[in-house]
C-alpha positions in Angstrom: -0.1 -0.1 -0.2 2.3 2.3 0.9 5.0 1.7 -2.4 1.4 2.2 -4.3 0.9 5.7 -3.0 4.4 6.5 -3.7 3.7 5.6 -7.1 0.9 8.0 -7.4 2.8 10.5 -5.7 5.2 10.5 -8.5 3.1 10.1 -11.2 1.4 13.3 -10.0 4.6 14.9 -10.0 6.0 14.0 -13.3 2.8 15.4 -14.9 3.2 19.0 -12.6 5.3 20.8 -15.1 2.9 19.8 -17.9 1.7 23.4 -16.7 4.7 25.2 -17.4 4.6 27.7 -20.2 8.0 27.5 -22.3 8.4 30.5 -23.4 11.3 30.3 -26.4 10.6 34.0 -27.7 13.7 34.7 -26.6 15.1 32.7 -29.4 13.9 35.4 -32.2 15.3 39.2 -31.0 12.5 41.0 -33.6 9.6 38.6 -31.9 10.9 39.4 -28.5 11.1 42.9 -29.3 7.6 42.9 -30.9 6.2 40.8 -27.9 7.8 43.0 -25.2 6.4 46.4 -26.9 2.8 44.9 -27.6 2.8 43.7 -23.5 4.6 47.4 -22.5 1.7 49.2 -24.5 -1.3 47.0 -22.9 0.2 47.5 -19.3 0.2 51.0 -19.9 -2.9 51.2 -21.3 -1.8 53.0 -24.4 -4.6 52.7 -26.9 -2.9 54.7 -29.6 0.3 52.5 -30.0 -1.8 49.4 -29.4 -3.8 50.1 -32.5 -0.2 49.8 -34.6 -0.3 46.2 -33.4 -3.9 45.5 -34.3 -4.7 44.5 -37.9 -7.3 46.9 -39.8 -10.7 44.4 -39.2 -10.6 42.4 -35.9 -12.7 38.7 -35.8 -13.3 38.0 -32.4 -16.4 35.5 -32.1 -16.6 35.4 -28.3 -18.2 39.1 -28.1 -19.6 40.5 -31.0 -16.5 41.1 -33.4 -17.6 37.8 -35.1 -18.3 38.0 -39.2 -17.7 40.4 -40.7 -15.9 41.8 -37.8 -15.8 44.9 -36.2 -12.5 48.1 -36.7 -9.6 48.6 -34.1 -11.5 51.5 -32.8 -14.6 49.1 -31.9 -12.6 46.8 -30.2 -10.4 48.7 -28.4 -13.7 50.6 -27.1 -15.3 47.2 -26.2 -12.4 45.4 -24.8 -10.4 48.2 -23.1 -12.3 51.6 -22.6 -15.5 50.3 -21.7 -14.0 47.9 -19.2 -12.0 50.4 -17.6 -14.7 52.5 -17.0 -17.0 49.9 -16.1 -14.3 48.5 -13.6 -11.0 49.9 -13.8 -8.8 47.3 -15.4 -7.9 46.2 -18.9 -8.8 42.6 -20.1 -6.0 41.4 -21.2 -7.1 38.0 -21.7 -9.5 39.0 -24.4 -6.4 40.1 -26.1 -4.5 36.7 -25.4 -1.9 38.0 -23.4 -0.8 36.5 -20.0 0.4 39.4 -17.7 
């Protein structure tokens, strides 16, 4: 019984690193710079700089920017300005970023 419990602990611990995110962006200097600039403008809530990173038409099926998509301004208004006003936080999860 004791060995069985040890076996379960070992199996559980071996899968514990499955939650680890392996970020290899440092291997590509241009992508690393892009990622850091994007993250910086999201943290600073700089919507002017963020517009430079966004495509002209954004497709986000979760909250109304599905087909035919919405513009940069509509996306920022919905996800950033509206939520900053209502909740005082930026919705980085909707942008797919991990802060």
